[in-house]
GUDRENKOL-535393 format. One line per field, with one value per residue (C-alpha): residue number from 0; residue in one letter; z negated, x, y negated. Coordinates in Angstrom, 2 decimals. Each point is the difference from the previous one (the first is absolute). Example, Ala and Ser with C-alpha at 12.3 -4.5 7.8 and 13.67 -1.06 7.14 Angstrom:
2
k 0,1
r a,s
pz -7.80,0.66
px 12.30,1.37
py 4.50,-3.44
This chain:
465
k 0,1,2,3,4,5,6,7,8,9,10,11,12,13,14,15,16,17,18,19,20,21,22,23,24,25,26,27,28,29,30,31,32,33,34,35,36,37,38,39,40,41,42,43,44,45,46,47,48,49,50,51,52,53,54,55,56,57,58,59,60,61,62,63,64,65,66,67,68,69,70,71,72,73,74,75,76,77,78,79,80,81,82,83,84,85,86,87,88,89,90,91,92,93,94,95,96,97,98,99,100,101,102,103,104,105,106,107,108,109,110,111,112,113,114,115,116,117,118,119,120,121,122,123,124,125,126,127,128,129,130,131,132,133,134,135,136,137,138,139,140,141,142,143,144,145,146,147,148,149,150,151,152,153,154,155,156,157,158,159,160,161,162,163,164,165,166,167,168,169,170,171,172,173,174,175,176,177,178,179,180,181,182,183,184,185,186,187,188,189,190,191,192,193,194,195,196,197,198,199,200,201,202,203,204,205,206,207,208,209,210,211,212,213,214,215,216,217,218,219,220,221,222,223,224,225,226,227,228,229,230,231,232,233,234,235,236,237,238,239,240,241,242,243,244,245,246,247,248,249,250,251,252,253,254,255,256,257,258,259,260,261,262,263,264,265,266,267,268,269,270,271,272,273,274,275,276,277,278,279,280,281,282,283,284,285,286,287,288,289,290,291,292,293,294,295,296,297,298,299,300,301,302,303,304,305,306,307,308,309,310,311,312,313,314,315,316,317,318,319,320,321,322,323,324,325,326,327,328,329,330,331,332,333,334,335,336,337,338,339,340,341,342,343,344,345,346,347,348,349,350,351,352,353,354,355,356,357,358,359,360,361,362,363,364,365,366,367,368,369,370,371,372,373,374,375,376,377,378,379,380,381,382,383,384,385,386,387,388,389,390,391,392,393,394,395,396,397,398,399,400,401,402,403,404,405,406,407,408,409,410,411,412,413,414,415,416,417,418,419,420,421,422,423,424,425,426,427,428,429,430,431,432,433,434,435,436,437,438,439,440,441,442,443,444,445,446,447,448,449,450,451,452,453,454,455,456,457,458,459,460,461,462,463,464
r x,x,x,x,x,x,x,x,x,x,x,x,x,x,x,x,x,x,x,x,x,x,x,x,x,x,x,x,x,x,x,x,x,x,x,x,x,x,x,x,x,x,x,x,x,x,x,x,x,x,x,x,x,x,x,x,x,x,x,x,x,x,x,x,x,x,x,x,x,x,x,x,x,x,x,x,x,x,x,x,x,x,x,x,x,x,x,x,x,x,x,x,x,x,x,x,x,x,x,x,x,x,x,x,x,x,x,x,x,x,x,x,x,x,x,x,x,x,x,x,x,x,x,x,x,x,x,x,x,x,x,x,x,x,x,x,x,x,x,x,x,x,x,x,x,x,x,x,x,x,x,x,x,x,x,x,x,x,x,x,x,x,x,x,x,x,x,x,x,x,x,x,x,x,x,x,x,x,x,x,x,x,x,x,x,x,x,x,x,x,x,x,x,x,x,x,x,x,x,x,x,x,x,x,x,x,x,x,x,x,x,x,x,x,x,x,x,x,x,x,x,x,x,x,x,x,x,x,x,x,x,x,x,x,x,x,x,x,x,x,x,x,x,x,x,x,x,x,x,x,x,x,x,x,x,x,x,x,x,x,x,x,x,x,x,x,x,x,x,x,x,x,x,x,x,x,x,x,x,x,x,x,x,x,x,x,x,x,x,x,x,x,x,x,x,x,x,x,x,x,x,x,x,x,x,x,x,x,x,x,x,x,x,x,x,x,x,x,x,x,x,x,x,x,x,x,x,x,x,x,x,x,x,x,x,x,x,x,x,x,x,x,x,x,x,x,x,x,x,x,x,x,x,x,x,x,x,x,x,x,x,x,x,x,x,x,x,x,x,x,x,x,x,x,x,x,x,x,x,x,x,x,x,x,x,x,x,x,x,x,x,x,x,x,x,x,x,x,x,x,x,x,x,x,x,x,x,x,x,x,x,x,x,x,x,x,x,x,x,x,x,x,x,x,x,x,x,x,x,x,x,x,x,x,x,x,x,x,x,x,x,x,x,x,x,x,x,x,x,x,x,x,x,x,x,x,x,x,x,x,x,x,x,x,x
pz -167.79,1.75,2.19,3.61,-1.56,-2.79,1.62,2.46,-3.10,-0.99,3.23,0.30,-3.83,1.40,3.14,-2.07,-1.80,3.21,1.28,-2.98,-0.43,3.71,-0.67,-3.59,1.45,3.78,0.32,-2.33,-2.68,1.40,-1.85,0.86,2.37,-2.69,-3.33,1.91,-1.45,-3.70,0.47,1.34,-0.37,3.06,-1.37,0.64,-2.89,-0.60,-2.30,0.84,-1.21,-1.45,1.79,-1.94,0.44,3.70,0.76,-1.97,1.78,3.75,-0.58,-1.37,3.34,2.00,-1.97,1.11,3.53,2.95,0.59,3.57,0.41,-1.65,1.04,-1.13,2.04,3.45,0.03,2.61,3.37,-2.07,-2.72,-1.64,-0.20,2.09,-2.15,2.31,1.22,-3.52,-0.20,2.48,-0.91,-2.85,1.30,2.34,-3.03,-1.75,3.41,0.34,3.59,2.33,3.25,2.64,0.60,0.28,-2.08,-2.85,0.53,1.55,0.58,-0.74,3.35,1.87,-2.80,1.25,3.68,-0.11,-1.32,2.64,2.80,-0.86,-0.02,2.87,1.53,-2.07,1.86,3.43,0.21,2.38,-0.38,-0.39,-2.98,-3.38,-3.54,-3.33,-3.24,-1.32,-3.11,0.71,2.42,0.26,0.69,2.59,1.38,-0.01,1.83,2.66,0.16,0.59,2.36,2.09,0.07,0.81,2.80,1.57,-0.52,-0.56,-0.49,-3.32,-2.40,1.26,0.96,-2.35,1.38,2.79,1.77,-1.23,-0.64,-0.92,-1.68,-0.73,-2.95,-1.01,-2.69,-2.00,-0.07,-2.69,-1.63,0.73,3.75,-0.68,-2.62,2.89,2.19,-2.05,-0.95,3.46,1.33,1.89,-2.34,-1.10,2.68,2.47,-1.12,1.61,-1.89,1.74,-0.73,-1.01,0.49,-2.31,-1.47,-0.16,2.62,2.13,3.49,3.40,1.65,-2.50,0.38,3.67,0.27,-2.68,1.86,3.44,-1.97,-1.71,3.36,1.71,-2.86,0.19,-2.87,0.33,-0.95,-2.40,-2.23,-0.53,-4.08,0.06,-3.03,-0.90,-3.06,-0.91,-3.45,-1.14,2.26,1.17,3.57,3.04,2.71,3.64,0.89,3.05,1.63,-1.67,1.51,3.68,-1.09,-1.16,2.89,2.65,-2.21,-0.68,-3.82,-2.85,-1.68,-3.56,-2.12,-3.28,-1.80,-3.52,-1.45,2.19,2.60,-1.96,2.27,2.15,-2.05,0.37,3.07,-1.24,-0.12,2.07,3.22,-2.13,1.09,3.98,1.90,-2.78,2.16,2.35,-2.81,0.19,-4.05,-2.93,-3.48,-2.99,-4.20,-1.02,-3.58,1.12,1.31,-0.39,-3.97,-0.36,-2.58,1.03,2.35,3.35,3.12,3.56,3.39,2.68,3.19,3.71,1.35,-2.53,1.81,-1.70,-3.22,0.90,1.66,-2.97,-3.11,0.93,-1.04,-0.47,-3.37,0.00,-3.81,0.21,3.20,-0.19,0.60,2.59,2.68,0.02,-0.02,-3.48,-1.24,-0.96,-0.55,3.78,0.01,-3.03,-1.11,-3.47,-0.77,-3.43,0.29,-2.71,1.44,0.52,2.28,-2.24,-1.85,3.03,1.32,-3.11,0.68,3.60,-0.65,-2.50,1.51,3.69,2.39,-0.57,-3.52,0.50,2.37,-2.54,-2.25,2.81,0.56,-3.38,-0.96,3.16,-1.47,-2.96,1.72,1.67,-3.52,-1.12,3.42,-0.46,-3.09,0.74,2.84,-1.76,-3.11,0.74,-2.66,2.27,2.94,2.17,2.05,1.15,2.92,0.42,0.57,-2.48,-3.80,-1.26,-0.97,-0.51,-1.52,-2.83,-2.45,-0.54,1.16,-2.96,0.96,0.61,-1.28,-3.38,0.04,1.11,-2.80,-2.78,0.70,-0.26,-3.16,-1.43,0.65,2.11,3.39,2.22,3.88,1.47,2.36,3.51,2.52,3.75,2.20,-2.48,-2.62,-3.09,-1.55,-1.98,1.83,-0.99,1.03,0.11,0.70,-3.14,1.44,-3.22,-0.70,0.83,0.82,-3.80,-0.64,2.69,-1.43,-3.16,0.92,1.20,-3.19,-2.41,2.45,-0.64,-3.71,-0.35,2.14,-2.07,-3.35,1.00,0.72,0.75,3.26,1.24,-0.55,1.90,3.58,2.46,2.15,0.61,3.60
px 96.16,-2.42,-1.93,-1.58,-3.53,1.34,2.31,-3.10,-2.14,3.05,0.04,-3.59,0.57,3.02,-2.41,-2.31,2.34,1.15,-3.49,-0.54,2.87,-0.25,-3.42,0.64,3.81,0.04,3.72,2.37,2.16,3.56,2.83,3.54,2.04,2.78,-2.48,-1.37,1.67,-0.77,-3.15,-1.14,1.39,1.20,2.51,1.03,0.53,1.22,-2.71,-3.65,-2.86,-2.98,-3.28,-1.24,3.16,0.44,-3.83,1.08,2.76,-1.65,-2.95,2.63,1.60,-3.45,-1.17,3.53,0.24,-1.44,-3.24,-0.71,-3.65,-1.47,-1.49,2.71,2.52,0.71,4.17,0.36,-1.20,-1.85,-2.36,-3.20,-1.14,-2.47,-0.99,-0.77,3.70,1.43,-2.12,1.69,3.26,-0.41,-1.16,2.99,2.38,-2.00,0.25,3.81,0.13,2.86,-1.23,3.15,-1.70,-3.42,0.82,0.39,-2.44,-2.98,-3.05,2.08,1.53,-3.28,-0.67,2.91,-0.70,-3.68,1.52,2.23,-2.25,-2.38,1.96,2.02,-3.71,-1.08,3.18,-0.41,2.46,-0.04,0.07,3.79,-0.33,1.03,1.77,0.87,0.10,3.57,1.07,-1.41,0.01,3.86,0.68,-2.99,1.61,3.53,-1.32,-1.41,3.49,1.35,-2.47,0.54,3.89,-0.66,-2.19,2.45,3.31,-0.90,3.44,0.33,-1.28,2.42,3.32,-0.83,-0.15,1.74,-1.98,-0.38,-4.28,-1.30,-3.56,-2.43,-2.46,-0.95,1.59,-2.79,-0.08,0.57,3.66,-0.30,0.84,3.55,0.64,-1.17,2.31,2.75,-1.20,-0.61,3.64,-1.30,1.59,-1.47,1.63,-1.68,-3.30,-1.90,-2.23,-2.74,-1.09,-3.53,-2.77,-1.85,-2.10,2.71,-0.61,3.02,0.09,0.52,1.61,2.93,-0.05,0.39,2.29,2.48,-0.56,1.38,3.08,0.82,-0.03,1.71,2.76,0.06,-2.59,-2.62,-3.29,-1.46,-2.83,-2.21,-1.22,-3.60,-1.67,-4.26,0.46,2.72,1.35,-0.07,-3.31,-1.33,0.14,-0.51,2.22,-1.40,0.38,-1.59,2.15,3.23,-1.17,0.35,3.29,1.03,-1.16,1.61,3.28,-0.56,0.35,-1.38,-3.07,-0.51,-3.00,0.78,-3.45,1.22,-1.62,-3.49,-0.07,-3.03,-1.63,-0.91,-2.80,-1.52,-2.31,0.08,4.06,0.93,0.84,3.22,1.45,-0.98,2.65,0.53,-0.54,2.92,2.48,2.12,-0.41,-2.19,0.36,-2.62,0.03,-2.99,1.45,-0.38,-3.48,-1.79,0.86,1.20,2.76,3.61,1.25,-2.14,1.83,-0.98,2.22,-1.92,1.74,-1.04,1.21,1.39,2.62,2.30,-0.88,1.46,2.68,1.15,-0.83,-0.52,2.86,-0.61,0.32,-0.88,0.35,-3.58,-1.84,-0.84,-3.74,-1.92,0.35,1.81,-3.62,-0.54,3.76,-0.11,3.69,0.69,-0.92,1.00,3.43,0.08,-0.53,-2.02,-2.71,-2.70,-3.15,-1.35,-2.91,-2.14,-1.01,-0.59,-2.46,-1.68,-0.89,-0.61,-2.02,-1.92,-0.94,0.34,1.96,-3.24,1.22,3.68,-1.00,-1.79,2.84,1.82,-2.30,-0.32,3.40,-0.83,-2.91,2.07,2.57,-2.54,-1.60,3.66,0.72,-3.17,0.76,3.43,-1.23,-2.70,2.35,2.58,2.00,1.23,2.44,-0.82,2.19,-1.29,-2.81,-3.02,0.04,2.52,-0.73,2.85,-0.87,3.22,-0.41,1.59,-2.13,0.88,3.54,0.67,3.34,-1.39,2.61,-0.04,-3.85,-0.37,2.92,-1.83,-3.47,2.00,1.80,-2.95,-2.00,-2.85,0.30,2.40,0.61,3.07,1.44,1.52,1.84,-0.98,2.61,0.68,-2.86,-0.65,-3.03,-2.53,-0.50,-3.42,-1.17,-3.79,0.87,-2.12,-3.18,-1.80,0.17,-3.25,0.25,-0.16,3.40,1.48,-1.71,0.95,3.89,0.26,-1.75,2.43,2.55,-1.34,-0.61,3.79,1.39,-1.95,1.22,3.75,1.10,3.40,-1.29,-1.17,3.66,1.80,-1.63,3.12,-1.01,2.79,0.48
py -53.80,-2.97,1.36,-1.59,-0.53,-1.64,-2.24,-0.60,-1.29,-2.17,-1.59,-0.71,-1.56,-2.31,-0.76,-1.55,-1.88,-1.70,-0.71,-1.74,-1.71,-1.10,-1.55,-1.54,-1.15,-0.04,-1.73,2.50,-2.09,-0.60,1.74,-1.44,1.63,0.03,0.97,3.23,2.70,-1.73,-0.52,3.51,3.30,0.62,3.05,3.41,2.44,3.35,0.54,0.67,-3.26,0.81,-0.33,-2.61,-2.38,1.01,-1.10,-3.18,-0.70,0.86,-2.54,-2.64,0.54,0.14,-3.66,-1.42,0.27,-1.90,0.25,0.34,0.90,-2.94,-3.04,-2.33,1.80,-1.99,0.60,2.83,1.35,2.54,-0.01,1.10,3.98,2.18,2.63,2.39,0.25,-0.34,4.07,0.80,-0.97,1.64,3.36,-0.03,-0.44,3.34,1.64,-0.82,1.03,-1.12,-1.02,1.67,3.54,1.29,2.85,-1.87,-2.90,1.40,-1.98,-2.80,-0.18,-0.41,-2.70,-1.61,0.45,-1.19,-3.21,-0.15,1.30,-2.42,-3.19,0.52,-0.14,-2.89,-1.87,1.76,1.90,3.52,3.33,0.62,-2.31,0.89,-1.54,1.08,-1.59,-1.52,-1.43,-3.35,-2.73,-0.55,3.51,-0.14,-2.42,1.95,2.47,-1.94,-1.44,3.46,1.11,-3.07,0.42,4.01,-1.18,-2.50,2.07,4.14,0.70,-2.05,2.70,2.15,-2.10,-3.46,-3.21,-0.78,-2.80,-3.71,0.28,-2.86,-0.33,-3.28,-1.04,-2.99,-2.39,0.49,3.73,2.56,-0.12,3.60,-0.39,-0.99,2.87,2.55,-1.22,0.59,3.03,1.31,-0.74,-2.70,-3.19,-2.89,-2.21,1.47,-1.13,-3.19,-1.99,-1.11,-4.12,0.40,-3.27,-1.82,2.50,2.84,2.04,0.89,-2.28,2.79,-2.91,0.22,3.94,0.13,-2.44,1.95,3.13,-1.68,-1.30,3.31,1.46,-2.69,0.71,4.14,0.77,2.88,-1.68,3.08,-0.79,-2.85,-0.16,-2.07,-0.93,0.30,-1.85,-1.71,0.14,-4.05,-1.06,3.25,-0.90,2.14,0.33,-0.29,3.71,0.05,-2.68,1.49,3.44,-1.36,-0.74,3.49,1.28,-2.05,0.73,3.74,-0.89,2.18,-2.56,0.84,-2.00,0.04,-0.05,0.50,-2.78,-1.03,3.01,1.80,-3.02,3.01,0.81,-2.79,-1.51,-3.10,-0.62,2.91,-2.67,-1.20,3.66,-0.63,2.02,2.69,2.65,-1.06,0.35,2.91,0.30,-1.76,0.47,-1.01,0.27,1.21,-1.33,-3.09,-1.36,3.03,0.12,3.67,0.73,-0.49,1.15,0.81,-0.83,1.32,-0.19,0.83,0.43,-0.16,3.40,2.24,1.40,-2.94,1.19,3.78,-1.26,-2.43,2.17,3.75,1.86,4.06,1.49,3.83,-0.08,-2.14,0.11,3.72,-0.73,-1.21,-2.40,-3.22,-2.33,1.63,-0.41,-3.38,-0.15,0.38,-3.72,-1.72,-1.81,1.63,3.87,0.13,-2.24,-0.56,-0.35,-3.68,0.75,2.06,-3.50,-1.96,2.98,0.29,-3.96,0.17,3.13,-1.82,-3.25,0.88,-2.50,-2.61,-0.14,-0.43,-2.76,-1.72,0.23,-1.98,-2.63,-0.49,-0.94,-2.66,-1.34,-0.33,-2.18,-2.22,-0.57,-1.24,-2.20,-1.57,-0.87,-1.69,-1.84,-1.68,-1.11,-2.89,1.18,3.01,0.27,2.89,1.92,3.01,0.61,2.17,3.67,0.26,2.17,-2.28,-3.38,-2.43,-3.21,-3.11,-1.61,-3.75,0.86,1.67,2.01,3.68,1.93,-1.70,0.54,3.50,0.85,-1.93,2.02,3.14,-0.82,-1.24,2.86,-2.10,1.78,1.59,-1.64,-0.28,-2.83,0.38,-2.39,-0.55,-2.42,-2.99,0.59,1.92,0.93,1.86,3.45,0.69,3.90,1.26,3.53,1.46,0.46,0.37,-3.50,-2.05,-3.37,-1.69,2.10,-2.38,-2.87,0.86,0.04,-3.30,-1.37,1.78,-1.33,-3.44,0.31,0.97,-2.79,-2.28,1.41,0.11,-3.63,1.60,1.72,-3.67,-1.37,2.83,-1.01,0.55,2.85,2.38,1.41
């Protein structure tokens, strides 16, 4: 019978395999999807597998899995690895607490609440504020929408939707807003997508025009989703100006900072969140800019009564000791919930708030390296702007979709593409704070050398819109 001690020794062995593989082969060799089950032994059978074979299979899977922590991964809105956060996540797995009651989570409740308390202070929320750890940015947005819905129509949770509630978000906002409108019973047709300016920011004047139009037509403006870091350009909506409008018309204002809301830790870039203290709710993902393991999402609410009003439900079999402030299931969407706070706490505790600031600022410094390189090279066309860690460009008019796909298929580097208005381009994300200037410049060298040795790419110059 295997023991935990033996399996931890195996884990250390496999971790060494992975770390060595990351150094030697930063981009995993791609397995065609239709060849996956023929290439790796992923089958499940009736009989046990002997230890040596089991170790070999796990090693093969680790080697073949895309490596998101290396200095050649620029594809997603996460990347890199903060070791102290990894330590906290491993400890959370060993402890295996569920975060719904103090009885089963103990000090872990205090850890979660300390992160929330300190985050609320940093954005300027008052003593009535609180929050919780949802399962991701999409769920954070969903919880905010439910609270906004219930604040406007308190009977909705009991009687169902009976009023024409309208919600608003930028055309450049996260796709979860459409799903959430459906889940909340508001309906996708009751979303108003507000135009963005040339830098991808919501235009407040267009927002107010649409609100007035909906009121005239009998609709009930209910909820505005502003974005702190849009998915493609990394743009920050003008929160302060939007807050003037939401307060004027008594509308819930949520700020989706899943991508770049962590600028709250930076003195240099916190101004991008000006007006955040006037919002009703705010969310950010520590697994993005701060480099904790997935997932680590936080939603904060200016008045904690809304968490209770929308998500609290009595359960005598569960809540048997201590008060509501320590039984976190009273303010979360789910019941059983893994401990996502400890990994963030171990990182924050070890490096301090100043250390988190350095992690955030490093990503902007890396983006500035990329911007300077592109602006100094006439072979590049730049589509993005300052104060963003998403650097969008094209090279020699090469089709960006073909380029990104070819770089991935040939295991050169992993980078994605995006679109804004009529343009499609390479979207290069500098979210890995472990990178240095040389890693950014190395990416461009790899890209340029690859294009030079791949004539077919220079022939595919039709940019896909």
